[in-house]
N, C-alpha and C positions, 0 to 999 in steps of 0.2 A: 220804669225801674221796678225791678221786683226786689225781695227780700234777701237775695243773695248780695246785693248791692248795699243794702242797708246795715245789715249786722252780721256778725260771725259768732258761732257759740264759743263759749268759753268753759273753761274747766271747772266742773262743780266740785271743787275740793273745799276741804274743811282744814283750818289751819290746825287744829287740834288734834287730828288724826293720828299723827306720828308720835305726838309726845305724850298727850293726855287724852282722856276720854273715858267713855263707859266700857266696862270688861264685858265677857262672855254672859255671865249670870244676869246682870242687873241690864245689859244692853240689849241681849237677844233672849235669853232663856226665859225671863220674868215676863216681858210682854207678849211672847207667843204662847208659852203656857197658860197665862191668864185669858187670853183670847180662845184658846182652845177650850178650857173649863168654863165656858160660858153660861148663857142662860138657858140654852137647849139642854144641857145636863139637868138643871133644875126643874125646868118647867116641861120639857117635852120627853126625857130619856125614859120614865116610867110609862109613858104613852107608846114608845116605840116597843118596849118589852112586852107590854100587854097586847100589841097588835099582831107582833109577829113570833112571840115565844123567845125563849132563851137562845136556842141555837140560831134562830132568825136574827135576832138582835147581836149575836157573835160574828154572824155572816156580814151584816151590814157595817159593824164597826170595822171587820178586817178590811173589807173592800173600800170603804171611804178612807181608812188611814193608809192602805196600800196607794191609793192615787197620790194623796197627800205626800207620802214618803217618796214616791218616785219624784214629785216636783222637789221636795227637799233634796233629795240627791243631784238634780238639775242645779239648783240653785247653789249648792256647795260648789260643784264644778266650776260653775262660772265665777263665785266669788273667790276661788282658790287661783284662778287664771289670770286674774288682774284685781288691783284694788278697786274695790266698789265704794265710789264716793257718794255723796248726798244725793238722794234721790231713790235709793234702793231698787226696786224692781225695774222703775223706767229707766235708770242708769244702766243695768245690766242689759235690756232690751235695745235701748238706743245704741249702746257700743257693739251689738252683736248684730242686730239686722237693720241698724241704721236711723237716722233721726225721724224718718216718716212713720215707720212702724214702732218706735219707741214712744212718738208723741201721740199717735193714734191710740195707744193703749194709755199711757201716761195721763192724758187729760180726762178721760172717763175716769180713771183710778183716782185720781185727785177730788172729782167731784163724789164718787162713790164713798171714799173715806169721809169726805167733809159731810156729807149727809148722813152717813152712818153714826155721827156723833149724835145727831138728833134722834135717831132711831134708838141707840142706846139710852140716853137721858130720859126719852118718852117712856120707854120701857121701865127704867127705875123709878119715874115719876107714878106710873100705873102701880107699881107693887107698894110704894110709899103710901098712895093715898087708899090702896086696899087696906093697908094697916091702920092708918090714920084717916079715917074718913071725911073729917072737917076740912082738909085741905083741897087747894085748888090744883088739879094736875099741870096745867100749863104753866102756872107760876113757879111749882116746884122743878119742873122741866126746864125753865128758862134760869133759875138761879143755879141749877146744878151745871148746866151748859157753860155758864160764866165762869163758875166755879172751877171747873175743870180746864177752861182757857186760860185762866189766871195762872194755874198750875204749869200749863203749857209755855204760856209766856215768860213766866218767872225764871224757869229753868228745866230745860229736859232731865239733868240730874236729879232736881227736887222732885220731879215727876215720877221719875223711876224708884226714888226713895218713898213715894205716895204708894206705888204700887208693892211695895214690899208689906205695907200694912194691909193692903188689899189681899195679898195672898195669904197673909196670915189667917185673913177672914175665912176664905176658901178652904184653907187646910183645917182650920177648925169645924167647918161643915162637914167636911169628908171624915173627919175623927168621928163626929157626933153621929154620922150616918152609920160609919163602921161599927160602933157600940149600941146601934139600935135595936129594937125587938121587932117580931112580927106584929102585925095587925089584927090577923087573922089565920085560921088553920090553912094550910094550902098545900097542893101537890104540884112540883115545879113542872110547869109546862114548857116542853122542850120546842114544840111547833104550834103556832095558832094561824088556821087556815080561813077563819069565816070571819074575818074581821078586814081592816084596811089593805089593799093591796102591797105586796113586798116592795115594790119600786116607789109606791107613793111614800112609803114609812121611810125609804131610804132617802129620798128627795127632803124630807123634813129633817132628817139626822145630820146629813152631809155637811151644811153649814158650820156644824159644831168643830169640824176638823181643819177649816180654813183659815187658821189663824197664824200660820207661817210666816206671813207677810209682815206680821207687827215688827218681828225683830229686824227683818231686813230694812225696813222703811228707816231705822235707826242708824242705818250704814256710815253716816257722815259723822255721826257723834260717837262713833266706836273707836277704842284705842287701837285695836289691830282686826279690822273687819274680816281679812283674809282667814284669819283663826277662828274668831267669834263666830261668824255667820253659820258656818256647816257645823261645828260643835254645837252652839247652841240651838239651832234649828233643829238637828236630829235628835238631839236630848230632848226638846219640847215635844216632838212628834213621838218619840218612843214613852216618855212619861205620860202623854195623852192616853195612848193606845193602852197601857197597863191599866190606867184607872177605869177607862172606858170598858175594857174587858172583865174588870173586876165588878163594877157597880152592878151589872145586870143580874149576876149570879145572887148577891144579896136581895135585889128586888125580888127575884122569882121565888126565893125560898121564904119572903115575909109577906107575900099578897099575892091572890090570884090575878088572873090576866083582867078579869072585869074591873076590879079596883085600880089596878095600874093604869089600864086605858082609859079611866074616866077622867075628863077635865073638870077640875074643882070650879064651884061656882063662886062670884066675887064674896068674899068674907071667909071662905071657907081655907084650912091650911091644905097646903100642897101636898101631894101623896108622899114626897120624899121627907117632908117635915113629919108625917106621922110615923113614918118608918124609923125615924131618927132618935137618939138618946135624948137630945135637946133641941127642940123645933127653933126657936129663935137663932141658933147657930145657921141653920140652913137659909133664913130670910137675912141674915148677914152675908151669908155666902152670894146670895141673889143679887144683894145690893153691891156686894165687892166685883162680881162677875160684870153688871151692866156698867159700873163706874170704869172698871179696868178696860174694857172694849172700848169705852167712850174715850179714855184718855190716850190708849194705844192709837186710835184714828186720829185724836188731834195731835199726837205727836208726829204721826207719820204723812197726813195730808199736807201740812205747810212744807215740809221738807221735799215731797215730790213737787209742790207749786215752785220752790225755790230753783229747784234743779232743771225745771221746764223752762223759767226765764232766764237762767244763766245759759242754757243752750240755744237762746233764740227761737225756741220753738212757739211760744207766745207773742203775740204782737209787739211791736219796739215799744209801743207806748207802756206796756205793762211790764218793762224791764226791772222797774223799781222792786218788783217782788222777789227778785234774785239777791236782795241785799240782806246780810246777814249782821248780827248785833253781837258785840262783846267779842271775848277771846274765843268762846266757843262757835262764833258764828252761827248764832241759833237764828231761825227765820221769824224773828217776831213780828214784822209786817205780813208775812204770808200767816201767820197763826190768827192775827187779827182779822184778816179778810177771810179765812175759815171760819171764825167765831161768827161772822155776819152772816155767812151762808148757812152755818149750822141753826142761829137763831132764826132766820128767815124760816127755814125748815119746821122749828119747833113751833113758831106761830101757826103756820099752815096746820100743823097737828097731825093730819092723817098721811101717813107715806107708805100706806098698804099697796097703792098702785106701783109705786116707783121702786119699791123694795125688791121685787124679783129680779128688776133689772139690774139694780146695783149688786146682788148676787152674781148675776151674769158677769159683770165687769170684773169682779175679783176672780172668777174662774177664768174668764178671758186673758187675764194677767197670768194665771198659773199656765193656761195652754200655750201662751207666746214664749214663756220662759222654757217651757220643756221643749218646744220647737228650737229655739235659740240653741240650747244646749246639745240638742240631737242634732242638729245640722253642724254646729262647730265640731262636734265629736265624729261625724261621719266624715267631715272634709279632710281631717287631720292636718290642718294647716300647721306650718311649723312655728307660727306664733300662739297657737294654742297650746299649752303646755301646764294643765292645771295639776297641782300636787293631789288632788282629789279626784280621782279618775272614776268616770262612769261610762259604761258603755252607751253607744248612742242609741240603742234599740231600747234601752230602759226610759231613756228621755221621751222617745216618741211613743211608746206604750202609755206612759204619763200624760202625753198630749192627747191621744186617744181616748183615754179615760175621762179627761176632763170634757171633752167634747160630748161625749156619751152622757155623762152626768148631767150636763147643761140643757141637753134635750129632755132628759128625763125630768128634771125639775120644773121646767117651765119652755115650752118649746116657742111660745110666741115671744117671752121675754129674751130667749137666745136669738131669735131673728131681729127684734128690735136692737139688742145691743150690737149684733154683727152689721147691722146697718149705720148704727153711730159710728163704730170704730171705722168702717169703711169710708164713710163721708169725711171723717177727721183726716185719715190716711190721703184721700185725694187733695183735701184742701192744703195739707203740708207739701205734697207733692207738687202742686201747682205753685207754691212760693218757692219752690227749687233752694231749700236750705243746704247751706253749705257747711260740711262737717269738718272738724279739724282732725279726725281720726278714720282710720279704715274700719269697713264693717265686713260682714260675712259675705254680702251679697255677690261682691265680684268672685268670692270663692265657689260660691253656688252656681253661677254661670260657667265658670271655668271646668268645673266638674260636669256640668251637663255637656257643655262643649265636648270634654274629652269623650265621654261616653258616646254623643253621637257621632263623632269623627269616625270612632271604631265601628260603629254600626253602617256606616257609608261605605262598605267594602263593594269591591266589584265595580263594573262598569254602570254608567247612568243608564236606567231602564226609561222606556217610553210613558208608563203610566205616572212615574213621578217628574216628568221632565219640567223644568221652568228655566227661563233664560237667568243665567248667573252672568252679569256684564261686567267685562272690563272697558272702561270708557277711557279713551287715549284721548284726553280732551286738551292737552297743551295747557294755556293760560285760561282755567273755566270761565272767568268773567267775560273773556272774549268768544267763547265757544259754548255759551250757555245751552243753547238747543240741543246739544249731544246730552248732556246731563238730564234736561227735562225729558228728552226721548227716553233715556235709560230709566228714568223714573216711573214714566207713564206704562213702560213694557213691564215693569217688576211690581209697581202699586204695593210695595212694602211686604211683597211675598218672595221674591228670588232677592239676591244679593247684588249690590251695585260697588263697585270698586273706581273710583275716580282715580286715574294716573297721569301723570307728567312726567315727560323726560327732560331732565336738566343737562346741560353741558359738562363733560368732565371738569373737574377742578373749579365750578362755580359755586359749589357748597360744602363745606365741611359736615361731618354728622351731626353735630348740634345744630347748626344752620337749617340742615335739612328736616330735622324734627321739628324745628319751629315753624318752618313753612308747613309742613303737614298739619301741625295744630292750628294754624292759620286758616288752612284751608278749609279743615273740618268744622271750625267756627263758622265759615262762610256759608258751607253747605246747611249747617243747623240754622242758622239764621233764615235760610230760605226754606226750611223744613224739607230737607232731603236727607233721608238716612242712607248714608253711604260710607263705605270704608276709605281710606285714603293711602295712596301710596306714591311715593317720588322716588326716583331713581336717577343717577349719572349714568350717561354713556356717550361715546363718540358722535352719535347723531341720533334722531328721534327713530329711525327705523331698528337701528341695533338695540336702542332702548326696550322698543314695543316686542322684539323677538325675545330678548332677553326675560321680559316680563312674563311671556306667555310659557317660558321654559322654566322659570323657578317659582312664578308667584302661584300661591296656594297653600293648602295644608291637607296633607294626606289625598284623599280621593276627592275634597272639596277644592276645586279649582274652577275659574272662570269657564264657562262653556261656549260664550258669546263674546266677541270682540266687536265694540263700535268705534268707529274713528270718522273724521271728517275727510272729505274729498280731495283729493290731490289738486294742487293750485298752481303747482311750480313744474313747468315741462322739464326743467334742468335734471328735476329728481324724480322724474315720473317712473323711469325704469327701476329705480331704488324702491320706490312706492309699490310697483307691481310684484317686484321680487318679494316683498314682505308680505303681499297677498299671498303668495304661492306657499311661503314658509308657513304662515300662520293656517292655512287650508290643510297644509300636511301635518300640522300640530293636531288636527282634528277639533278645531274651534270653527264654530259658525261666524261669518263676518256680516257687519251692517256698516253700509258706508253712507254718510249722509251728505247727500247733493243738495245744499241749502239754497232756496231762492230767498236772499235776503231781504228783497222787497216785500214779498208776500209771507214769509216765516211759516207757519202754520196754518195760516189763513184762518176761517172761522170754526175750523175742528169739526165740520159737519159732513165731509165726504171723503172716502178712502178709497182709492181705486188699486186694485189688486190684479195685475196681469197674470194671468194662469197659464201655465204650461204642463199641467198635470199633478199628480199627487205625489210624485218621487221628489224627494229633496227639496229644492226650492220652492215649489209650488206649496207644498204642504207647511213649510216653514214661514212662509210671507202669510198664509192664510191664519197660521196660528197667532203670529204677532199683530196681524190686524185685530185679530180677536181680541188679545190682550190688551190692546190700545184702546178699543172699545170699551171696555169694563173700567177704564180709568175715568175719574169724574169728569175733566175736562173734555174727554172724547165721548162721553154718555150719549150724546145727540148725534154722533156720527152715524152715517150708512155706508155699508161696506158694497162695493160693486166687485162682482168677480167678472173680470173680462176674459174674452177669448175670441181669437181672430181666426175665423175659416175662410176657405177660398172662394166657397160659391154658396149659393141658396140651398142646393142640395145637403150639403153637410151642415148648414144652420140649424135646421129643426131639429136633428139629431142630437146636435151638441148642446142646444137649449134644454132638451131633456134631460140630458146626461148631467148637466150643471144643475139644474133643479132637483133631480134626485140626489145628487152629491150634498146640495146643502141641506136637505131634508135628512139624510143619512148622519151627517156630522152635526146636527144641530147648533149650526152656527147661524146667524140671522145676516144674510148677505142677499143681494140682488143680482141674479144671473143676465149676465148682458154678452151676446153672441154679435160680434161685427163681423159683417163680409167684406173680404179686403176689395173684391171687383178691381183687381189690377193695381191698387195702390200699395204702396210699401208700408212696412209697420210703423216707420218714422212717421209718417204722414197720418195714420191711423191714431198714433198714440198722441200727437200734439192736437189734433182734432178732438178725439175722444175725452182727453183727461185735462183740458185746458181750465177747467172750472172746478178741478180737484182740490183738495186741500192738502192731501199727502198721496204719493204714488209709490208703489212697491214694483221692482222691477228685478227679475232674478239674472244672477250673473253667469258665464260660462266656467266651467272648473278649469284651472290651469292644467296644461298638459305639458309635458316634456317636447321642446322642440315647437310649441305654439308660440306666436309673437303675440305675448299677452299686452304689452304695451301699446301696440296698435287697435288691439281688440278694445282695450279700456277707454282708449281716446275716442273710439267710435261709440261707446256707451256714454262718454259723457257728453258727446255731441247729441245724443238721442235726448238727453234731459235738459238741453239747452233750451231756454224761453218755455218752459214750462213749469208749473208749480213744484215744491220741494219734493225730491224723490229719494228713496231708499234703496241702494242696490244691496241685494241679499245673496251671499253665497252659503248654503248649508253645508254644516259639517260632514265629511264623508263618513261611512258606514255607521249611520245613525237612522233609525227608522222613524222620521218624522210624522210618515203617513199613519204610522201605528198611534202616535200621540193624537193625532186627529179621529183615529176609527176606535180609539181605547173605549170599551163598554158597548159597543154596538155589536 
């Protein structure tokens, strides 16, 4: 039993979303802008200006915000196409790219947010201890973490109100900075080229503008997420950009590059404090920034965890994490679990090693969100109708920007994060999760299929030939060797269609569709990837001819028909007539004359009776080669057999066969047999008695030819010998060029 049998995803909804909840300002703008105006603004922005100059800083701010802005556009498009319920970014991705992709990003995103709480509270504790030296840093961090969690458990609304106080502190610090004064005479340095490299400085600053998910994660608690998410997110990005573009101008006017680039020693005031009207206001801002970021992560992480549990992404025994509390459906259990994770991280204390990977998880989320919006916009599915429209090229440009930034910040951490996401994706794919909603993947395959079909114009060429097999199997359970053989010839490279012809009136369309579904499931259980087609017809032969005439899509049609041997003498004339019809339709035919006692034997020896490179000979050798590349036949030896009348002809024939095999680069053993007055039937029975599979060519049906008599003679040849394949190559196709391609 797999997870599909055990649980079904449920809708991650919040009962408060349609009537009550947080508004745009409190639910989206406030948490987003507080995360954007964070610790980097206070602790590292002066360092950025000092290392790359004013113009360099403005370029970094513009480029960084540009990537965030493109992501915000993607988020806005997705959020106005559908109601974004609890889980924010995870919800968006899973409903667009499927549960596996959503879970692969959502699980790391949860841990990144949970561990980020510890990062921010440890940063807060460090600044407090630096100011009040007699305190213990770990105890301060633990108390702060628990206090933030209590706010989150008590109420999301209460936590948002606490963020208003923090925002006031940050606003006060910015006002204090605006009315500050220079600390030394200086000349504005537009470019600084002798310090840290531009991209190294860029990588330090970029996390400052990655706070847009703070508001999205509150989607389940919003009164109107469709309106609030785009408005609040874009407003936060725009406000942050204006502030980050103004601050470096003041800094460059008030201190030289050396002063700005210096990192203050413990106990010394920050550069931004020295540039401010009232230094303590900056300290309040630093504390507010760390606490607001911690609170934003504390509010977001449990909601992602709740959504993952409700969708069945987490193991069944963790389904209790999907429970909500109160009329607001708040994830208090998830918050408690998140608190445990954060406290454990605080106790460990040093998160420097995993911090880069956490940043990669956030950027991975942005990357996948951009891809989701880009694909949806490109496909233009009728179901995708966002009120906030964004051209798909902008979303894919944002995805490319995220990928570049990830490698610029930390290539190793990027690879580690990618491997973790891939591992989770494969784990979820193996569990075969069943979603109650459609996603964009089917649309992607349809778009690729449409594009590919229109590229397959013109006749099939020898260089790219592969057998696309139509298997006329009848009842597959009774004639499984046909399907097994088709699977071996194609081994997941060509197309297989398993078909059966039902009597007229035996099934209506609904019953026929149900039968096709049952047959597909049977093939999947036996690990055969094949299409299924059932039709009704007066008799099997008319059905086979009808399939060859109408089945396919554009130029993509089965080029090879595989069927069983004729067993009924009364229907043999009609059987041979069908062979002629299929040949005139320019299809290759493979007829399985099955030795039911031997089957395919030990799959160690294949005899190909050679009649030259034209038509049948080349096709038989190709099929034997394809067969041996399949796992079950990998130990098989191909014997290329040729009958000559006398010893004089034998030596030249042996040399020709040997040279042919070397030229075609196919491993085979040449075998020249001298007739010495014996008939071909005698030689065949004697030479191939110990083979596991025999290939024999068929004569081409000609007008006026008594083909039924010929076919009965062919059947007689194959009596009392191992399983045999009769092969008739399609006319007007150069199979010899398939063999010789590249020589």
